[in-house]
C-alpha positions in Angstrom: 0.0 0.0 0.0 1.2 3.5 -0.8 2.0 5.8 2.1 1.1 8.8 -0.1 -2.6 8.4 -0.1 -4.1 11.7 0.7 -7.1 11.8 3.0 -9.9 13.9 1.6 -11.5 16.4 3.9 -15.2 16.7 4.0 -16.3 19.0 1.2 -18.4 22.2 1.9 -21.3 20.7 0.0 -21.5 17.9 2.6 -21.9 20.5 5.3 -24.6 22.3 3.3 -26.4 19.0 2.8 -26.3 18.2 6.5 -27.6 21.7 7.4 -30.5 21.2 4.9 -31.3 17.8 6.5 -31.2 19.3 10.0 -33.5 22.2 9.1 -35.9 19.8 7.3 -36.0 17.5 10.4 -36.7 20.5 12.6 -39.7 21.4 10.3 -40.8 17.8 10.4 -40.7 17.6 14.2 -42.6 20.9 14.5 -45.3 19.6 12.1 -45.5 16.3 13.8 -46.1 17.9 17.2 -48.5 20.4 15.7 -46.7 23.4 17.2 -48.1 26.4 15.4 -47.6 29.8 17.1 -46.5 32.8 15.2 -42.9 32.6 16.5 -42.5 29.0 15.4 -44.0 29.7 12.0 -41.8 32.7 11.5 -38.8 30.5 12.4 -39.9 27.9 9.9 -40.3 30.4 7.2 -36.9 31.8 7.9 -35.3 28.3 7.9 -37.0 27.6 4.6 -35.6 30.9 3.2 -32.1 29.8 4.4 -32.6 26.4 2.8 -33.7 28.0 -0.5 -30.7 30.3 -0.5 -28.4 27.3 0.1 -29.9 25.3 -2.7 -29.6 28.3 -5.1 -26.0 29.1 -4.1 -24.6 25.6 -3.8 -26.6 23.0 -5.6 -27.8 25.2 -8.5 -24.2 26.6 -8.7 -25.2 30.2 -8.7 -22.7 31.4 -6.0 -20.2 32.3 -8.7 -22.5 34.1 -11.2 -23.3 37.7 -11.6 -25.8 39.3 -9.2 -28.4 39.7 -12.0 -29.1 35.9 -11.9 -29.0 35.7 -8.2 -31.5 38.5 -7.9 -33.9 36.7 -10.2 -33.7 33.5 -8.1 -33.8 35.3 -4.7 -36.8 37.4 -5.9 -38.6 34.2 -6.8 -37.8 32.7 -3.4 -38.9 35.8 -1.5 -42.2 35.9 -3.5 -42.9 32.2 -2.7 -42.0 32.8 1.0 -44.1 36.0 1.1 -47.1 34.2 -0.4 -46.8 31.3 2.2 -46.6 33.9 5.0 -49.6 35.8 3.6 -51.6 32.5 3.4 -50.8 31.7 7.0 -51.8 35.2 8.0 -55.1 34.9 6.2 -55.7 31.6 8.0 -55.3 33.5 11.3 -58.1 35.9 10.5 
């Protein structure tokens, strides 16, 4: 066996994937226990926004492109999150 085998460190995408899994599990646990006050829902919306941003930057590969393309994707993400928040707010009325 060769002594020159380099050990590969964990890649950043693996950490991103683990964070996505943890945030998804948090949302699952909240939904399973039917916790639904405004603070928890706001926290879930924020975590979904973070997850969307991570997917856009890392898995869609847009972290190295011009801001024009990022703005398009982030605008879409904010629109979807805003509509989800608005639907929740309407349900409270």
